[in-house]
N, C-alpha and C positions, 0 to 999 in steps of 0.2 A: 922428556917427551920429544919424539921425532916429528919434525915438520916436513918430512919428505912427502912429496906429492905422489899419491898412488891412485890411478884412475879406477873407477868401478868396472868398466867394460874393457879391460885390456885386450881380451881375445878379439873383440870386434875391432878395436883400434889397430891391432897388429894384422888383421885381415883386410885393412884398407877401408873399413866402413867409417862413415861420418858418425861420430857419437856425441852425446851431450857430455860435457866435462864434469860429471859428478864424481866425487872422490870417496874412496873407501878409507883413505887416510890422508891427512890428519883428521882428527875428530871421530865421530861415531857414525860416519856414513851420511851425515846430514849437510855436508858442505859441497859447494860447486865452485869451479873456477869461473870468474866473471871479469868484466871490464870495470875498472875503477871509475871510468867516465867514457863517454861516447866519442867525443871529438879528439882526433889525433893531435899529438904535440910533436914538435920537431926538436931534434938534437943533431947539429951539423946537417948532414943530408939525409938522416934517417927519420922516418916518422914512426911514432910509437904510441901505445896505450899501456898504462900500467895494469898489472893483474891484481885481483883481490879475490879472496875466498869468502863466499857468502852462504847463508843458509836459506836461500830463496831459489828453488829449483828453476823457476821461469827466467831467472837471470843468467843461467848457465850459458857459457859459450859453447859452440859446437866445433869440433876439430876432426881432422883426418891426418893419418900418418902417410907421408908421401915420400916416394923414392928411397924408402928405407933410410931416411936421413933426417926429416924434420916434421914438425906438427904444424899444419896450416889451419888457420881459422876459417870457418865456413859460415856464411850467413844463415842463421836458423830459419828465417822466413822465406828466403828465395832459393837456398841450396847452392848459391853462387860462392865461389872462392873469394875470400877477402885477401887483400894484398898484405897480410900480416902472418908471421910465423912466430913460434915460441923462441925466445932468446934469453939465455942466462945473462944477466946484467954484466956488461963489460967483459964477457967471456971469463969471468972469475968463478971457476968451478970449486966453490967453497961452501961449506955448510952455512945456512942462514942467509945466503944470497938470494936475490929475488929473480923471478922469471917473469918477463913481460912479453908483449906482442909487438914485433918490429917489422918494418918493411923498408925497402930502399927507394 
């Protein structure tokens, strides 16, 4: 089984739209990316929130592709940018590693 994250609305994402992070893979299209908890934790000078895949649509994070470089979290209620972007844990680009939300 592949655990590669594939977004449902890749076209919207690539066009710079803010989208709900619903997934077409892994799973059967019933998962969304969410926050494991709401309060940010600290590691050295980085603040972060761990990611989790859930089958609760209203818990989906909202994201936008920025500067053809990174995925930024956007507050679903206000539409304001959050100071968090996707980050592959410890920059280790290996299968089964985690992706979390990190800010400086």
